[in-house]
C-alpha positions in Angstrom: 0.0 0.0 0.0 2.7 2.4 0.9 4.9 1.7 -2.1 1.8 2.0 -4.3 1.0 5.5 -2.8 4.6 6.6 -3.3 4.5 5.5 -6.9 1.3 7.3 -7.6 2.7 10.5 -6.0 6.1 10.2 -7.7 5.6 13.4 -9.6 5.0 15.5 -6.5 7.7 13.7 -4.6 10.2 14.5 -7.3 9.3 18.2 -7.1 9.8 18.2 -3.3 13.2 16.4 -3.7 14.5 18.9 -6.3 13.4 21.7 -4.0 15.3 20.2 -1.1 18.3 19.6 -3.3 18.4 23.3 -4.3 18.1 24.4 -0.7 20.8 22.0 0.3 23.2 23.1 -2.4 22.8 26.8 -1.4 23.2 26.3 2.3 26.3 24.1 1.6 27.8 26.9 -0.5 29.2 28.7 2.6 31.4 25.7 3.5 33.1 25.3 0.1 34.9 28.3 -1.0 35.5 28.9 -4.7 32.3 27.0 -5.9 30.0 28.6 -8.3 26.7 27.9 -6.5 24.7 30.0 -9.0 25.8 27.7 -11.8 25.3 24.5 -9.7 21.7 25.6 -8.8 21.0 26.5 -12.5 22.2 23.0 -13.6 19.9 21.4 -11.0 17.0 23.5 -12.2 17.6 22.8 -15.9 18.0 19.1 -15.3 14.9 18.9 -13.2 12.8 20.7 -15.9 14.0 18.4 -18.6 13.2 15.3 -16.6 9.7 16.7 -15.7 8.9 17.4 -19.2 10.1 14.0 -20.3 7.8 12.5 -17.6 4.9 14.4 -18.9 5.7 13.4 -22.6 5.8 9.7 -21.7 2.7 9.8 -19.5 -0.7 8.7 -20.8 -2.1 12.2 -21.3 -4.8 12.6 -23.9 -4.8 15.2 -26.6 -7.8 17.0 -25.0 -5.8 17.3 -21.7 -2.8 18.7 -23.6 -5.1 21.2 -25.2 -6.6 22.2 -21.9 -3.2 22.7 -20.3 -2.0 24.7 -23.3 -5.1 27.0 -23.0 -4.6 27.3 -19.2 -1.0 28.3 -19.7 -1.9 30.8 -22.3 -4.5 32.4 -20.1 -2.0 32.8 -17.3 0.6 34.1 -19.7 -1.9 36.8 -21.1 -2.9 37.7 -17.6 0.8 38.4 -16.6 1.6 40.3 -19.8 -1.5 42.5 -19.5 -0.8 43.5 -16.0 3.0 43.9 -16.4 2.8 47.6 -15.7 1.5 47.0 -12.1 4.1 46.3 -9.5 4.0 42.5 -9.1 0.2 42.3 -9.2 -0.7 39.7 -11.7 -3.4 37.0 -12.1 -0.9 34.3 -13.3 -0.3 32.8 -9.9 -4.0 32.8 -9.0 -4.9 30.9 -12.2 -2.0 28.5 -11.9 -3.0 27.5 -8.4 -6.6 26.9 -9.4 -5.4 24.8 -12.4 -3.4 22.5 -10.1 -6.2 22.4 -7.5 -8.8 21.3 -10.0 -6.8 19.3 -12.7 -4.0 17.8 -10.6 -0.3 18.1 -9.9 1.0 17.4 -13.4 -1.4 19.8 -15.0 -0.7 22.4 -12.5 3.1 22.1 -13.0 2.8 22.2 -16.8 0.4 25.2 -16.7 2.8 27.2 -14.5 5.9 26.4 -16.4 4.2 27.0 -19.8 2.8 30.4 -18.5 6.3 31.6 -17.5 8.0 30.4 -20.7 5.3 32.0 -23.0 4.9 35.3 -21.2 8.7 35.8 -21.2 8.7 35.9 -25.0 7.0 39.3 -24.5 8.7 40.3 -21.1 12.2 39.0 -21.8 13.8 35.6 -21.6 16.9 35.1 -19.5 18.5 32.9 -16.9 15.6 33.7 -14.6 13.2 31.8 -16.9 13.8 28.3 -15.6 13.5 29.5 -12.1 10.1 31.2 -12.9 9.0 28.0 -14.7 9.9 25.9 -11.7 8.4 28.3 -9.1 5.1 28.6 -10.8 5.0 24.9 -11.6 5.6 24.2 -8.0 2.7 26.5 -7.0 0.4 24.6 -9.3 1.5 21.1 -8.2 1.3 22.0 -4.5 -2.3 23.1 -4.9 -3.0 19.5 -6.0 -1.4 18.4 -2.7 -3.6 20.7 -0.8 -6.6 19.1 -2.3 -5.2 15.6 -1.7 -4.4 16.1 2.0 -7.3 18.5 2.8 -10.2 17.6 0.5 -12.6 19.7 2.5 -10.4 22.9 2.2 -12.8 25.8 2.1 -12.6 29.4 0.9 -10.4 30.5 3.8 -7.9 27.7 3.3 -7.6 28.8 -0.4 -7.2 32.5 0.6 -4.3 31.6 2.8 -2.8 29.3 0.1 -3.0 32.2 -2.4 -1.4 34.5 0.2 1.4 32.0 1.0 2.4 31.6 -2.7 2.5 35.3 -3.2 5.4 35.2 -0.8 6.8 31.7 -1.7 7.3 32.6 -5.4 9.2 35.6 -4.4 11.4 33.5 -2.0 12.2 31.1 -4.7 13.2 33.8 -7.1 15.2 35.5 -4.4 17.2 32.3 -4.1 18.2 32.7 -7.8 19.1 36.3 -7.3 21.1 35.6 -4.2 23.2 32.7 -5.8 23.6 34.5 -9.1 24.4 38.1 -8.2 25.2 38.4 -4.5 28.7 38.0 -3.2 29.7 36.8 -0.7 27.0 34.2 0.1 26.4 34.6 3.8 23.4 34.9 6.2 23.8 38.6 6.2 23.5 38.9 2.4 20.7 36.2 2.4 18.5 38.2 4.8 19.3 41.5 3.1 18.1 40.0 -0.3 14.9 38.8 1.1 14.2 42.0 3.1 14.7 44.1 -0.1 11.9 42.2 -1.9 9.4 42.1 1.1 7.1 44.8 -0.1 7.2 43.4 -3.7 6.2 40.0 -2.3 3.5 41.6 -0.2 1.9 43.2 -3.3 2.0 39.8 -5.1 0.3 38.1 -2.2 -2.4 40.8 -1.9 -3.0 40.6 -5.6 -3.5 36.8 -5.4 -6.0 37.2 -2.6 -8.0 39.9 -4.5 -8.1 38.0 -7.6 -9.4 34.9 -5.8 -12.0 36.8 -3.8 -13.5 38.5 -7.0 -12.8 35.8 -9.6 -12.0 32.6 -7.7 -15.4 30.8 -7.2 -16.6 31.5 -10.8 -13.2 30.4 -12.3 -13.1 27.3 -10.2 -16.6 26.4 -11.3 -15.7 26.8 -15.0 -12.5 24.6 -14.4 -14.5 21.9 -12.8 -16.9 21.8 -15.8 -14.1 21.5 -18.1 -12.6 18.6 -16.0 -16.0 16.9 -16.0 -16.1 16.9 -19.8 -12.6 15.4 -19.9 -13.5 12.5 -17.7 -14.9 9.7 -19.8 -16.6 6.8 -18.0 -17.2 3.5 -19.8 -20.7 3.0 -20.8 -22.3 -0.2 -19.3 -24.1 -2.0 -22.1 -26.0 -5.2 -21.4 -26.1 -8.3 -23.7 -27.0 -7.2 -27.3 -27.8 -9.7 -29.9 -26.7 -8.6 -33.4 -28.3 -10.4 -36.2 -26.2 -10.6 -39.3 -27.7 -11.2 -42.7 -27.1 -14.5 -44.3 -25.0 -14.3 -47.3 -26.0 -16.5 -50.2 -23.3 -16.9 -53.0 -24.3 -15.4 -56.3 -27.3 -13.4 -54.8 -27.5 -9.7 -55.7 -27.7 -7.6 -52.5 -27.8 -4.3 -54.2 -31.0 -2.2 -53.6 -33.6 -2.6 -56.3 -34.4 0.5 -58.4 
C-alpha cells in the first residue's frame, strides 16, 4: 500500500526532492569556497525541468488534456503580460494555483511552467526563466497536494494558500538572485536580499487574494466543468444480440431500383 501510494505520487515527490536539493546546495555553499553555486543551482534546475517534461511526454495524457493545459498556460501568460505595468500584481499565480487544485499536480506544474515560458517571450527571456517555470510549476502542483491532503479545504484555506504563494514565489526567485548576483554568500547577504523584496512579495500576495475573492469561485466552477467533460466513464451495455444477414453466394444484394 505504501509503495503504491509513493509511486502514484512520484511526480509530486520529485518536485519536493528537487526543492530540497536546491536548498541544500545553497546552504552548503558557505562551507566550500570557490564553488559557483549559482551555476550549480542552475544546472539542477535545468535538469529537473528536462526530466519533468520527459515524464509528462511519456505519460498517458490525452490530446484533449494537452489542449486544456495549453489554454490554461496561455490564459495565465496573457494575464501576466496584460498587468506587467503593475508592481508585481498579476493573475498568473491565481490561475496556476486553481489549475493545479482542479486538474491535478501534473497539469498544475505544466500550466505554471508554460505560462512563465510563454509570457517571457514578451517580457524577456533570461537565466531567470527556468526558475520562474519551476516556481510557478511548484505553485500549481502544490495546490493539488492541498486538495489531496485537505479535500474539505474551504474558501479561507484557499485564501491563505494564495497569500502564501505570493510570498513563496518571491522567496524562490530571491534564491536565484542571491546565488547568481550576490557575493559573498552569507546569512547577512541572504537576509538583506529577502528583506529588499518584502514589499514586492506583499503586493504579489495581496493581488492573489484579491483575484481569488473576486474571480475565484466562478473560475473554479468553470474549471470543474471542463474537467468533468474530460473525464470519460465507460458505458455499461447489457447483452446485445446482433443479427447478421445470411450471405448466399451469387445473390444480388444491391438495392432494387
